[in-house]
C-alpha positions in Angstrom: -7.8 34.9 25.1 -11.1 34.6 23.3 -11.3 32.9 20.2 -13.3 35.5 18.5 -12.0 39.1 18.2 -15.0 40.6 15.9 -12.4 42.6 14.0 -12.7 40.6 10.8 -16.5 41.0 10.8 -16.1 43.7 8.2 -14.3 41.3 5.7 -10.9 42.3 6.6 -8.1 40.4 8.4 -4.8 41.4 10.1 -1.5 40.5 8.8 1.5 40.0 11.2 2.7 43.4 12.0 -0.8 45.1 12.2 -1.7 45.9 8.8 -5.2 45.0 7.7 -6.2 43.7 4.3 -9.4 42.2 2.5 -10.0 38.6 3.2 -10.0 38.2 -0.6 -6.4 39.5 -0.6 -4.0 37.2 -2.5 -1.8 37.0 0.3 -4.7 35.6 2.7 -5.8 33.3 -0.3 -2.6 31.8 -0.4 -1.9 31.2 3.2 -5.4 30.1 3.6 -4.7 27.3 1.1 -1.6 26.4 3.3 -3.7 26.1 6.1 -6.0 23.7 4.1 -2.9 21.8 3.0 -1.8 21.5 6.7 -5.3 20.0 7.5 -5.2 17.6 4.7 -1.7 16.7 5.8 -3.2 15.7 9.1 -5.5 13.3 7.5 -2.5 11.9 5.4 -0.8 11.2 8.8 -3.8 9.2 10.1 -3.4 6.8 7.0 0.3 7.0 5.9 2.3 3.8 6.4 5.5 4.2 8.4 7.4 2.4 5.9 6.7 5.2 3.6 6.7 8.3 5.6 7.1 8.5 9.3 4.8 10.6 11.6 7.8 12.7 12.3 8.2 13.6 8.6 4.6 14.3 8.3 4.6 16.5 11.4 7.6 18.2 10.2 5.8 19.1 6.9 3.1 20.5 8.8 5.4 22.6 10.9 7.0 23.9 7.6 3.6 24.6 6.3 2.9 26.7 9.4 6.3 28.6 8.9 5.5 29.2 5.2 2.0 30.5 6.2 3.6 32.9 8.7 6.1 34.0 6.0 3.1 34.9 3.6 1.1 36.3 6.4 3.9 38.9 7.0 4.3 41.9 4.6 7.9 42.1 3.1 8.8 45.2 5.1 7.8 43.5 8.4 9.7 40.0 7.9 12.0 41.1 10.5 9.4 40.4 13.1 9.5 36.7 12.5 12.8 35.8 13.7 14.9 33.0 12.8 12.5 30.1 13.8 9.8 31.4 11.7 11.7 32.5 8.6 12.4 29.3 6.7 11.2 25.8 6.5 13.3 23.0 8.3 13.2 20.3 5.7 16.3 20.8 3.4 15.5 20.6 -0.1 18.4 18.2 -0.9 17.1 15.8 2.0 13.5 16.3 0.4 14.7 15.1 -3.0 16.6 12.1 -1.5 13.4 11.1 0.1 11.5 11.5 -3.3 14.1 9.2 -4.8 13.7 6.6 -1.9 9.8 6.7 -2.2 10.1 6.4 -6.1 12.2 3.3 -5.5 9.4 1.7 -3.5 6.9 1.8 -6.5 7.2 0.2 -9.9 8.3 2.3 -12.8 5.4 4.5 -14.2 4.1 3.4 -17.6 1.2 5.7 -17.8 -0.4 8.7 -16.0 -1.6 7.8 -12.5 -5.2 8.6 -11.2 -5.5 9.3 -7.6 -6.8 6.5 -5.8 -5.8 2.7 -4.6 -5.5 2.9 -0.9 -7.1 5.6 1.4 -3.4 6.8 2.2 -2.6 7.2 -1.4 -6.0 8.8 -2.2 -5.6 11.4 0.6 -2.0 12.0 -0.2 -3.0 12.7 -3.9 -5.6 15.3 -2.3 -2.8 16.7 -0.5 -0.7 17.1 -3.7 -3.5 18.8 -5.6 -4.0 21.3 -2.6 -0.3 21.9 -2.6 -0.4 22.6 -6.2 -3.0 25.1 -5.8 -1.1 26.7 -3.0 1.7 27.1 -5.3 -0.3 28.8 -8.1 -1.9 31.2 -5.6 1.8 32.2 -4.3 2.8 32.5 -7.9 -0.1 35.1 -8.4 1.0 36.7 -5.4 4.4 37.3 -6.4 2.9 39.3 -9.5 1.7 41.7 -6.8 4.1 41.7 -3.9 7.7 40.2 -3.2 7.5 36.8 -1.8 10.4 34.8 -0.3 11.3 32.5 -3.2 11.9 29.6 -0.8 8.1 29.5 -0.3 7.6 28.6 -4.1 10.6 26.0 -4.2 9.4 24.3 -1.2 5.7 24.0 -2.4 7.1 22.8 -5.7 9.3 20.0 -4.2 6.6 19.1 -1.7 4.0 18.4 -4.5 6.8 16.0 -6.0 7.4 14.4 -2.7 3.3 14.0 -2.2 3.2 12.2 -5.6 6.0 9.9 -4.8 4.4 9.3 -1.3 1.1 8.5 -3.0 2.5 5.9 -5.2 4.8 4.3 -2.5 1.9 4.0 -0.4 0.0 1.9 -3.1 3.0 -0.1 -3.8 3.8 -1.1 -0.2 0.1 -2.0 0.5 0.5 -4.3 -2.6 -2.1 -2.2 -4.6 -1.5 -1.1 -8.1 -1.7 2.4 -9.1 -4.9 3.5 -11.2 -3.6 4.0 -14.5 -5.3 6.5 -16.9 -6.0 4.7 -20.1 -7.6 6.8 -23.0 -11.0 5.7 -23.8 -11.6 4.7 -27.5 
């Protein structure tokens, strides 16, 4: 199979199931941002400490993001084509929330807004969090145009919280204080 198909040279892209839409379509914008987030998660996995997030957990998230992208790449009328493996993420929300609580307990209580930075792992995790939030906004925009599985939004919302908790835990475990936002006089 060749990497190039030439079918997108006209500015269109194929959805799962065969429909073609503009590359600027909200559906493509949303799952393109999930692809970007997945790439940033690959960078996070190079820097994260196993005491905070295991490589298995980070790769599980990457697999889930791929599934969410597949859901978004499939028109609602064709979702039956995905099958059970590709119809929902694997990380249960209750388990993700429990891990958010575990990560939060690793860091000192927040007393101010936190700026991205500290360790490289924390900075990259904050980058992932902001890309996740953008993906969430783009999926919300898509929901105003077409039906979207609500599990996509819920997962992204919770994942951004998890990424924030991970960023703070990465700094704490490394003995680096979060950078606090302090208003300037």
